[in-house]
C-alpha positions as CSV (number, residue, x, y, z in Angstrom):
1,X,105.3,122.1,114.8
2,X,103.0,119.6,116.5
3,X,100.5,117.8,114.3
4,X,97.5,116.0,115.7
5,X,95.6,113.9,113.2
6,X,92.3,112.0,113.5
7,X,92.4,108.2,114.2
8,X,91.6,107.2,110.6
9,X,94.1,109.4,108.7
10,X,97.3,111.3,108.8
11,X,95.4,114.2,107.2
12,X,98.4,115.3,105.2
13,X,96.8,115.6,101.7
14,X,98.0,119.2,101.5
15,X,101.6,117.9,101.8
16,X,101.3,115.6,98.7
17,X,104.4,115.3,96.7
18,X,106.4,117.5,99.1
19,X,108.0,115.1,101.6
20,X,111.6,113.7,101.1
21,X,111.6,111.3,104.0
22,X,109.2,109.6,106.3
23,X,110.0,107.6,109.4
24,X,107.6,105.0,110.9
25,X,109.5,103.6,113.9
26,X,107.6,101.1,116.1
27,X,104.2,102.5,115.1
28,X,102.7,100.8,112.0
29,X,101.5,97.8,114.0
30,X,99.4,100.3,116.1
31,X,97.5,101.7,113.0
32,X,94.2,100.0,112.3
33,X,94.2,100.8,108.6
34,X,97.8,100.2,107.5
35,X,96.7,100.2,103.8
36,X,95.5,103.8,104.1
37,X,98.6,104.8,106.1
38,X,100.9,103.5,103.3
39,X,98.7,105.2,100.6
40,X,98.8,108.5,102.4
41,X,102.7,108.4,103.0
42,X,103.2,107.3,99.3
43,X,101.2,110.3,98.1
44,X,102.9,112.7,100.4
45,X,106.4,111.7,99.3
46,X,108.2,113.3,96.4
47,X,109.3,111.2,93.5
48,X,112.2,109.0,94.9
49,X,111.1,109.9,98.4
50,X,112.2,107.4,101.2
51,X,110.1,105.6,103.8
52,X,111.9,103.9,106.6
53,X,109.9,101.5,108.7
54,X,111.0,99.6,111.7
55,X,108.7,97.4,113.7
56,X,109.6,95.7,117.0
57,X,110.1,91.9,116.8
58,X,108.4,91.6,120.2
59,X,105.0,93.0,118.8
60,X,105.2,92.0,115.1
61,X,105.9,88.5,113.9
62,X,108.0,88.1,110.7
63,X,104.9,87.0,108.7
64,X,103.0,90.2,109.6
65,X,106.0,92.3,108.6
66,X,106.3,90.5,105.3
67,X,102.5,91.1,104.7
68,X,103.3,94.8,105.4
69,X,106.0,94.7,102.8
70,X,103.7,93.2,100.2
71,X,101.1,96.0,100.9
72,X,103.7,98.6,100.5
73,X,104.8,97.2,97.2
74,X,101.1,97.1,96.0
75,X,101.0,100.8,96.8
76,X,103.9,101.4,94.5
77,X,106.9,101.3,96.9
78,X,110.1,99.4,96.0
79,X,112.4,97.8,98.6
80,X,115.8,99.4,98.6
81,X,117.3,97.7,101.6
82,X,116.5,95.6,104.7
83,X,119.0,96.9,107.2
84,X,119.6,95.3,110.6
85,X,118.0,97.3,113.4
86,X,118.5,95.6,116.8
87,X,115.2,94.1,118.0
88,X,113.2,95.1,114.9
89,X,112.2,94.2,111.5
90,X,113.3,97.0,109.2
91,X,113.0,98.2,105.6
92,X,113.9,101.2,103.5
93,X,111.3,101.8,100.8
94,X,111.5,104.2,97.9
95,X,108.6,105.8,96.0
């Protein structure tokens, strides 16, 4: 299925607590309200659900990625791993 959401939200509240895995590959830096994005994904994930984020080094400096990690942790995520993904900053987070 194709899902089109409004610019300010993923509009997935009806999915809360039902998602096992979310992938955000080279997209978080494009989202104006990253705090809300992280909140919505956190709420949509099941307990122990996984969020994998990879952001391109060419668009996202390390300091900005580190700030994103702190925001994710404030939302309740824990860092599982920081895998190497060529040309990217990457993290595996767990709810």
